[in-house]
C-alpha positions in Angstrom: 30.0 -2.9 62.4 30.3 0.2 65.1 30.7 -0.9 68.4 28.7 2.2 70.2 30.6 3.8 73.3 31.3 1.9 76.7 30.5 2.5 80.2 31.2 -1.3 80.4 33.8 -3.9 79.3 32.9 -5.0 75.8 32.3 -9.4 75.1 32.2 -9.9 71.8 30.8 -13.1 70.3 32.7 -14.4 67.2 30.4 -17.5 65.8 32.2 -18.3 63.0 35.2 -17.6 60.8 33.6 -18.8 57.0 34.7 -15.4 55.6 38.2 -16.4 55.6 37.8 -20.0 55.3 35.1 -19.8 51.8 35.7 -16.2 50.9 34.3 -17.4 47.3 30.6 -17.2 49.0 31.3 -13.2 50.0 30.7 -10.2 48.3 33.4 -7.9 48.5 32.1 -5.4 50.3 30.8 -8.0 52.8 34.9 -9.2 52.7 36.0 -5.5 53.5 32.8 -5.7 56.3 34.0 -8.9 57.9 37.6 -8.0 58.1 37.3 -4.9 59.3 34.7 -6.0 62.1 37.1 -9.0 63.2 40.0 -5.4 63.5 37.3 -3.7 65.8 36.9 -6.1 67.8 40.2 -6.8 68.1 41.4 -3.9 68.9 38.2 -2.7 71.1 36.3 -5.8 73.3 37.5 -6.7 76.7 36.5 -10.2 75.7 35.9 -12.8 73.0 34.2 -15.4 72.5 33.5 -18.2 70.6 30.5 -21.1 70.7 32.8 -24.2 70.1 36.3 -25.0 69.8 36.1 -25.5 66.4 35.7 -21.4 66.0 38.5 -20.7 68.9 40.7 -22.2 67.0 40.1 -20.3 63.6 39.8 -17.0 66.1 43.4 -18.4 67.4 44.9 -19.0 64.0 44.0 -15.9 62.8 44.9 -13.4 65.5 48.8 -15.5 65.2 48.3 -14.8 61.4 47.5 -10.9 62.5 50.9 -11.0 64.4 52.9 -12.0 61.6 51.9 -10.2 59.8 52.4 -7.2 61.9 56.1 -8.7 62.2 56.9 -9.2 58.4 55.5 -5.1 58.2 57.8 -3.6 61.0 60.9 -6.4 59.3 60.5 -3.9 55.9 61.1 -0.7 58.3 64.8 0.6 57.7 66.2 4.4 57.9 65.2 5.2 54.1 61.4 4.5 54.7 60.8 5.5 58.2 58.6 8.4 57.8 56.8 7.2 54.5 53.2 8.5 55.5 51.5 5.3 55.0 47.6 5.3 56.5 46.5 5.8 60.4 44.4 2.8 61.2 42.6 5.2 63.1 40.8 6.7 60.4 41.9 8.2 57.1 44.9 10.6 58.5 48.3 10.1 57.1 51.0 9.1 59.8 54.9 8.5 59.5 55.3 4.0 59.0 57.5 3.9 62.2 54.7 5.4 64.3 52.1 2.7 62.6 54.4 0.3 63.4 55.0 1.3 67.5 50.5 1.0 67.9 51.3 -2.4 68.0 53.3 -2.6 70.5 51.9 -0.2 73.1 48.0 -1.0 72.0 47.8 -4.8 71.7 49.2 -4.1 75.5 46.9 -2.0 76.3 44.6 -4.5 75.5 46.2 -7.3 77.4 46.3 -4.8 80.1 42.2 -4.3 80.1 42.3 -8.4 79.9 43.9 -9.1 82.3 41.6 -6.8 85.0 38.5 -8.0 83.2 39.8 -11.7 84.3 40.9 -11.3 87.2 37.6 -9.0 88.5 36.0 -11.9 87.1 37.9 -14.6 89.5 39.7 -16.3 86.4 43.4 -16.6 87.0 44.9 -15.2 83.3 47.6 -17.6 81.6 45.8 -20.6 82.9 
């Protein structure tokens, strides 16, 4: 999946998460593609749209799972390993483990801010 440069807010429709529930029906390449697509969508989309309540519930559960994964990864960091090089989520470069963990905090707040502005510009009161 490629996300084009944005000149306007990006809305992405997530139709289903069948590849999560039924991975045996996808190839390894397909699974990598779909999982990476969700990562990019989560990172770059200003809003995610779900055409059904069940898809919305699945997507919320998936995103909550990614938050749990990040918390587990953060708990693993200590004084001995915090400067160990790990793969950057933004390319093939390496970065210190501590830096990779800090991204979860500032990057999610960056997108939260974008979503709040988008919602308010569309007459939606965030958190309701």
